[in-house]
C-alpha positions as CSV (number, residue, x, y, z in Angstrom):
1,M,98.6,129.9,116.8
2,Q,98.1,126.2,117.8
3,T,101.1,124.0,118.0
4,D,101.8,120.7,116.3
5,S,101.2,117.4,118.3
6,L,102.0,113.7,118.1
7,A,99.2,112.6,115.7
8,K,96.5,114.4,113.8
9,L,93.8,113.7,111.3
10,V,94.6,115.4,108.0
11,V,92.6,115.7,104.8
12,I,94.9,115.6,101.8
13,G,93.6,116.7,98.4
14,L,94.7,115.0,95.2
15,G,94.4,116.4,91.7
16,S,95.7,115.7,88.2
17,N,94.9,116.6,84.6
18,Q,97.8,114.7,82.9
19,N,97.3,110.9,82.6
20,S,94.9,111.7,85.4
21,I,93.6,108.3,86.6
22,I,97.0,106.7,86.4
23,N,98.6,109.5,88.5
24,L,95.9,109.6,91.0
25,R,96.3,105.9,91.6
26,R,100.1,106.2,91.9
27,A,99.7,109.1,94.3
28,L,97.3,107.1,96.5
29,L,99.7,104.2,96.6
30,E,102.6,106.5,97.5
31,I,100.6,108.1,100.3
32,R,99.8,104.6,101.7
33,R,103.5,103.7,101.6
34,E,104.5,106.6,103.9
35,S,105.4,105.0,107.2
36,N,103.9,107.7,109.4
37,F,100.6,107.7,107.5
38,K,97.5,105.6,108.1
39,I,94.8,106.0,105.5
40,L,91.4,105.9,107.1
41,K,89.1,106.9,104.3
42,V,89.3,107.7,100.5
43,S,86.8,109.7,98.6
44,R,85.3,108.8,95.3
45,I,86.9,110.3,92.2
46,Y,85.5,113.6,91.0
47,E,85.8,115.3,87.6
48,S,86.0,119.0,87.1
49,S,86.9,121.6,84.5
50,A,90.3,123.3,84.8
51,Q,90.5,126.5,86.8
52,L,92.2,129.0,84.5
53,P,93.1,132.7,84.3
54,N,91.9,134.8,81.5
55,Q,93.8,134.3,78.2
56,A,95.3,131.0,79.3
57,P,96.7,128.9,76.5
58,A,94.2,126.6,74.9
59,D,96.1,123.5,75.7
60,W,95.8,124.3,79.4
61,D,92.1,123.6,79.3
62,Q,92.2,120.0,80.3
63,A,89.7,118.4,82.7
64,Y,90.8,117.4,86.1
65,L,90.3,114.4,88.3
66,N,90.2,115.1,92.0
67,A,89.9,113.2,95.2
68,A,90.6,113.4,99.0
69,V,92.2,111.1,101.5
70,L,91.7,111.2,105.3
71,V,95.0,110.3,106.9
72,E,96.1,109.9,110.5
73,V,99.6,111.4,110.5
74,Q,102.0,110.3,113.3
75,S,104.5,112.7,114.7
76,Y,102.6,115.5,113.0
77,D,104.6,118.5,111.8
78,S,103.0,120.9,109.3
79,Q,106.1,121.8,107.4
80,G,107.4,118.3,107.5
81,L,104.1,117.0,106.1
82,L,104.3,119.6,103.3
83,R,107.8,118.4,102.5
84,Q,106.6,114.8,102.4
85,L,103.8,115.6,99.9
86,K,106.2,117.7,97.7
87,A,108.6,114.7,97.7
88,I,105.8,112.4,96.5
89,E,105.0,114.9,93.7
90,V,108.6,114.9,92.6
91,R,108.7,111.0,92.7
92,L,105.6,111.0,90.4
93,G,107.4,113.3,87.9
94,R,106.0,116.7,88.7
95,L,108.1,119.6,87.4
96,K,108.0,123.2,88.2
97,T,105.5,124.9,85.9
98,E,103.5,128.1,85.7
99,K,100.8,128.4,88.4
100,W,97.7,127.4,86.3
101,A,99.5,125.1,83.9
102,P,98.5,121.4,83.6
103,R,100.2,119.2,86.1
104,I,100.9,115.5,86.7
105,I,99.8,115.7,90.3
106,D,98.8,118.1,93.0
107,L,98.9,117.1,96.6
108,D,97.5,119.7,99.1
109,I,96.9,119.8,102.8
110,L,93.2,120.8,102.9
111,F,92.3,120.5,106.5
112,V,93.6,119.3,109.9
113,K,91.3,118.5,112.7
114,D,91.3,121.1,115.5
115,F,94.3,122.8,114.0
116,N,95.1,126.1,112.3
117,F,98.4,127.1,110.8
118,H,99.5,130.1,108.8
119,T,102.9,130.9,107.4
120,K,104.1,132.5,104.2
121,N,104.1,129.2,102.3
122,L,101.4,127.2,104.1
123,H,97.9,127.9,105.3
124,I,95.7,125.4,107.2
125,P,92.8,125.1,106.4
126,H,93.6,125.6,102.7
127,P,92.7,129.3,102.0
128,M,90.8,128.6,98.7
129,L,89.0,125.5,100.0
130,A,85.6,127.3,100.3
131,E,85.8,128.4,96.7
132,R,86.8,125.1,95.1
133,P,84.1,122.4,95.1
134,F,86.6,120.0,93.4
135,A,88.6,120.1,96.6
136,F,85.9,120.8,99.2
137,L,83.4,118.1,98.1
138,P,85.9,115.2,98.1
139,G,87.2,116.5,101.4
140,L,83.7,116.6,102.9
141,E,83.2,113.0,101.8
142,V,86.1,111.8,103.9
143,Y,85.7,114.1,106.9
144,S,82.2,115.5,107.5
145,D,83.3,118.2,110.0
146,M,84.7,120.2,107.0
147,H,81.1,121.4,106.6
148,L,81.9,124.0,109.3
149,I,84.0,125.9,106.8
150,K,82.1,129.0,105.5
151,K,81.2,128.7,101.9
152,D,80.2,132.1,100.4
153,N,81.6,131.7,96.9
154,L,81.5,128.0,96.0
155,Q,81.8,128.0,92.2
156,A,80.8,124.9,90.3
157,Y,83.7,124.3,87.8
158,N,81.4,121.6,86.5
159,T,82.4,119.4,89.5
160,R,80.7,115.9,89.6
161,I,81.3,112.4,90.9
162,S,82.9,110.5,88.1
163,D,81.0,107.6,86.5
164,R,84.0,106.7,84.3
165,Y,86.9,106.5,86.7
166,F,87.4,104.3,89.7
167,W,90.3,103.6,92.1
168,P,90.9,99.9,91.3
169,E,91.6,98.5,87.9
170,F,89.1,95.7,87.1
171,V,90.4,92.2,86.4
172,A,87.5,90.4,84.7
173,I,87.2,86.7,85.2
174,L,86.9,84.7,81.9
175,N,87.2,81.0,82.7
176,V,87.4,78.4,80.0
177,T,87.0,75.5,82.4
178,P,84.1,73.0,82.5
179,D,84.1,73.0,86.3
180,S,84.7,76.4,87.9
181,F,82.4,77.1,90.8
182,S,80.5,80.0,89.3
183,D,80.8,79.9,85.5
184,G,82.2,76.5,84.6
185,G,81.3,75.5,81.0
186,K,79.7,78.8,80.1
187,Y,82.5,80.2,77.8
188,T,84.0,77.1,76.2
189,E,82.4,77.8,72.8
190,R,83.9,80.4,70.4
191,E,80.9,82.8,70.1
192,K,80.0,82.7,73.8
193,F,83.6,83.4,74.7
194,L,83.9,86.3,72.3
195,Q,80.6,87.7,73.3
196,Q,81.5,87.7,77.0
197,A,85.0,89.1,76.4
198,R,83.5,92.0,74.4
199,Q,80.9,92.6,77.0
200,L,83.5,92.7,79.8
201,I,85.6,95.1,77.9
202,A,82.6,97.4,77.2
203,D,81.7,97.3,80.9
204,G,85.2,98.6,81.8
205,A,87.5,95.6,82.2
206,D,91.2,96.6,82.3
207,Y,92.3,93.0,82.3
208,L,90.8,89.8,81.0
209,D,91.9,87.0,83.4
210,V,91.8,83.7,81.6
211,G,91.7,80.6,83.7
212,A,92.0,77.1,82.3
213,E,92.2,75.1,85.5
214,S,89.6,75.2,88.3
215,T,91.0,75.7,91.8
216,R,87.6,75.4,93.6
217,P,87.4,72.9,96.5
218,M,87.6,69.3,95.3
219,A,88.5,70.4,91.7
220,E,90.5,67.9,89.7
221,T,94.0,68.7,88.7
222,I,94.6,68.8,85.0
223,S,97.8,68.2,83.0
224,H,100.0,70.9,81.5
225,T,99.0,69.6,78.0
226,E,95.2,70.0,78.8
227,E,95.8,73.4,80.3
228,M,97.7,74.6,77.3
229,L,95.0,73.3,74.9
230,R,92.4,75.5,76.6
231,L,94.7,78.5,77.0
232,N,95.9,78.5,73.4
233,W,92.3,78.4,72.2
234,A,91.3,81.3,74.4
235,L,94.4,83.4,73.8
236,N,94.1,83.1,70.0
237,L,90.6,84.4,70.3
238,L,91.8,87.4,72.4
239,E,94.4,88.0,69.6
240,E,91.4,88.4,67.2
241,L,89.8,90.9,69.6
242,K,93.0,93.0,69.7
243,K,92.7,93.4,65.9
244,E,89.4,95.1,66.5
245,D,91.2,97.8,68.3
246,L,89.7,96.8,71.7
247,Q,91.9,98.0,74.6
248,F,92.6,95.5,77.3
249,K,95.4,93.7,79.1
250,V,95.8,90.0,79.4
251,S,96.1,88.0,82.7
252,I,96.6,84.3,83.0
253,D,95.3,82.5,86.0
254,S,97.8,79.7,86.3
255,R,100.0,78.2,89.0
256,N,102.0,75.9,86.7
257,Y,105.5,77.0,85.7
258,E,105.6,75.0,82.5
259,T,102.3,76.5,81.4
260,V,103.3,80.1,82.3
261,R,106.7,79.6,80.5
262,E,105.0,78.4,77.3
263,V,102.4,81.2,77.4
264,V,104.8,84.1,77.9
265,Q,107.1,82.8,75.2
266,N,104.2,82.9,72.6
267,Y,101.9,85.7,73.7
268,K,102.0,89.2,75.2
269,I,101.0,88.6,78.8
270,D,100.6,91.5,81.3
271,L,99.9,89.6,84.5
272,I,100.2,86.1,85.9
273,N,97.7,85.2,88.7
274,D,99.3,82.4,90.7
275,V,97.1,81.0,93.5
276,S,100.0,78.9,94.8
277,G,101.9,82.0,96.0
278,L,104.7,81.7,93.5
279,F,105.7,78.5,95.2
280,D,107.8,77.4,92.3
281,Y,110.8,79.8,92.4
282,K,111.3,79.3,88.6
283,M,108.4,81.6,88.2
284,L,110.5,84.4,89.6
285,D,113.1,83.8,86.8
286,L,110.3,84.1,84.3
287,I,109.2,87.4,85.8
288,K,112.7,88.8,85.5
289,E,113.2,87.5,82.0
290,Y,109.9,88.6,80.5
291,N,109.1,91.6,82.8
292,F,105.5,90.8,83.5
293,S,103.7,91.4,86.8
294,A,102.5,88.5,89.0
295,V,100.0,88.0,91.8
296,C,101.3,86.1,94.8
297,M,98.4,84.7,96.8
298,H,98.4,83.2,100.2
299,S,97.0,79.7,100.3
300,L,97.5,76.5,102.2
301,S,96.4,74.1,99.5
302,V,95.5,74.2,95.8
303,P,92.9,73.3,94.9
304,A,91.3,74.7,98.0
305,N,90.6,72.2,100.8
306,K,88.1,73.2,103.5
307,E,89.9,71.0,106.0
308,I,93.2,72.7,105.7
309,V,92.9,76.2,107.2
310,L,94.7,78.6,109.5
311,K,94.5,77.8,113.2
312,S,91.2,78.9,114.8
313,D,92.9,80.9,117.5
314,C,95.3,82.8,115.3
315,N,95.1,86.4,114.0
316,P,94.8,85.8,110.2
317,V,96.3,89.2,109.4
318,Q,99.4,88.5,111.5
319,E,99.8,85.0,110.1
320,I,99.6,86.2,106.5
321,S,101.8,89.2,107.2
322,N,104.5,86.8,108.6
323,W,104.2,84.7,105.5
324,W,104.5,87.8,103.3
325,T,107.6,88.9,105.1
326,L,109.3,85.6,104.0
327,R,108.0,86.0,100.5
328,E,109.4,89.6,100.4
329,K,112.8,88.3,101.3
330,I,112.7,85.9,98.4
331,F,111.6,88.6,96.0
332,S,114.5,90.8,97.2
333,D,117.0,87.9,96.7
334,Y,115.8,87.5,93.1
335,N,115.9,91.3,92.5
336,I,112.2,91.4,91.7
337,K,110.8,95.0,91.6
338,T,108.2,95.8,94.2
339,D,105.7,97.0,91.7
340,N,106.0,93.7,89.7
341,I,104.4,91.7,92.5
342,F,100.8,92.0,93.8
343,F,99.8,90.9,97.3
344,D,96.7,88.7,97.5
345,P,95.5,87.7,101.0
346,G,93.7,84.7,99.4
347,F,90.1,84.9,100.5
348,G,88.6,81.4,100.8
349,F,92.0,79.6,100.4
350,G,93.2,78.1,103.7
351,K,90.8,80.2,105.7
352,T,87.5,79.5,107.5
353,T,84.5,81.6,106.5
354,E,85.0,83.7,109.6
355,Q,88.7,84.3,108.9
356,S,88.0,85.4,105.3
357,R,85.4,87.8,106.6
358,Y,87.8,89.1,109.2
359,L,90.4,89.8,106.4
360,V,87.8,91.8,104.4
361,N,87.2,94.0,107.4
362,H,90.8,94.5,108.4
363,L,92.7,95.2,105.2
364,E,94.1,98.4,106.7
365,D,96.0,96.1,109.2
366,F,98.2,95.1,106.3
367,C,99.5,98.7,106.2
368,K,103.2,97.7,106.4
369,I,103.0,95.8,103.1
370,Q,104.5,98.1,100.4
371,H,103.3,96.0,97.4
372,K,100.1,96.7,95.4
373,F,97.0,94.7,96.5
374,F,95.0,92.3,94.4
375,L,91.6,91.3,95.9
376,G,89.6,88.4,94.6
377,Y,86.5,87.7,96.7
378,S,83.9,87.7,93.8
379,R,81.0,85.3,94.3
380,K,82.9,83.3,97.0
381,S,80.9,81.2,99.4
382,F,82.2,83.0,102.5
383,L,80.2,86.1,101.5
384,S,76.8,84.4,101.8
385,Y,74.9,83.8,105.0
386,S,72.5,81.4,103.2
387,N,73.4,77.9,101.9
388,E,70.7,78.3,99.3
389,R,72.5,81.1,97.5
390,K,74.3,79.8,94.4
391,N,77.7,81.3,93.6
392,A,76.6,82.4,90.2
393,H,74.0,84.7,91.9
394,M,76.3,86.4,94.4
395,D,77.2,89.6,92.6
396,L,75.0,91.5,95.2
397,E,77.1,90.0,98.1
398,T,80.2,90.9,96.2
399,S,79.2,94.5,95.6
400,L,78.4,95.0,99.3
401,V,82.0,94.1,100.1
402,T,83.3,96.3,97.3
403,Q,81.3,99.2,98.6
404,K,83.1,99.2,101.9
405,I,86.7,98.3,101.1
406,N,89.4,100.9,101.5
407,P,90.6,101.7,97.9
408,A,94.1,102.3,99.2
409,F,94.3,98.6,99.7
410,C,92.9,97.5,96.4
411,Q,94.8,98.3,93.2
412,L,93.4,95.4,91.2
413,L,89.9,94.0,91.8
414,R,89.1,90.6,90.3
415,V,85.4,90.2,89.6
416,H,82.9,88.3,87.5
417,D,80.5,91.2,86.8
418,I,81.9,94.7,86.5
419,E,78.8,96.8,86.3
420,T,77.5,95.8,89.7
421,Q,80.9,96.6,91.2
422,K,81.0,100.0,89.5
423,I,77.6,100.8,91.0
424,A,78.9,99.8,94.5
425,L,82.0,102.0,94.1
426,R,79.8,105.0,93.0
427,M,77.8,104.4,96.2
428,S,80.7,104.2,98.6
429,N,80.7,107.0,101.2
430,A,77.3,108.1,99.8
431,I,75.2,106.6,102.7
């Protein structure tokens, strides 16, 4: 038998058939937070029928969602890794049940590179891997050498790549400004606003992110009164949509304490998107009092100023990480829960084009950050290599980034067009 070593590549399988997408997302986040794990690749989400014994209770027949994650595990120890995964299952609420019963989460060691291990309670590779496409296919997606496993009895279990479920939740941009860089003035009339909101929800928006003040370069600052006039108009229309039984959460894109205070006092708000990085500490008091989540974005100036950027010779990941360490201390002092704050690296705010592109390609270098990630690069100028491309036409560039990002570092994805991004996510790992 081979012995354990300092670090190994491990394929971990994830499965759930109770609140499946929620628990898969929670499990991926917990795996990312383990200090000795480095997530290298994440599969797409697969759907499959339940694997059941004969005469199983009818309520056990619930479809599964499955996925796999390729992880570099430091100080690798097989039994220690098994204990870690079981501890994550417990934190997510898994209870001991009968073998084939529905479960909140399953985390299995499917495969370890150049390593075999067999004891009474653990076998590596997983002994049933070659018979379970819902485990094998996601695993193969993240580590192609798994094709060497002999597959004599690969049963279908109706396994397929999901076209309904994706790792990030979609935050759909719905601006009611006359001067936003991509869609300014498009949705400031009642019917156009409602039509776009309905379309975004139909396309799969989890949040509608309403912005009433443009923060594009050279944008004019507006008063609290003007911002509230626009927001009240939009939020009252969203209240009408909720009466139609449409399911969505509401996000407000605002950096102004007075505005946020008035909004949360009068409407049910799920998320505040603050491009100033929660600079006004009174925002933290509101978060505690009203128990909403907030995005804390790195920026050097708001509205964005192309002349105020990080130093050209710095490592932008290190600079932003240092800034975040200071923000974390403040969140801790205010007793703000980790899961109530989203980290946003702030693409295009206080960064050169090259620095923003560097951040897109090095999200994994933020692995020490425990918070959820919020990414907002949709239609931004740094994505284009042509000055002739207008921002409103840059969903293709946006989708090319979406296709390559590591889902472990993207819990919320803020976009203008959802359908193109869903196509990109379906194609990730496919080519």
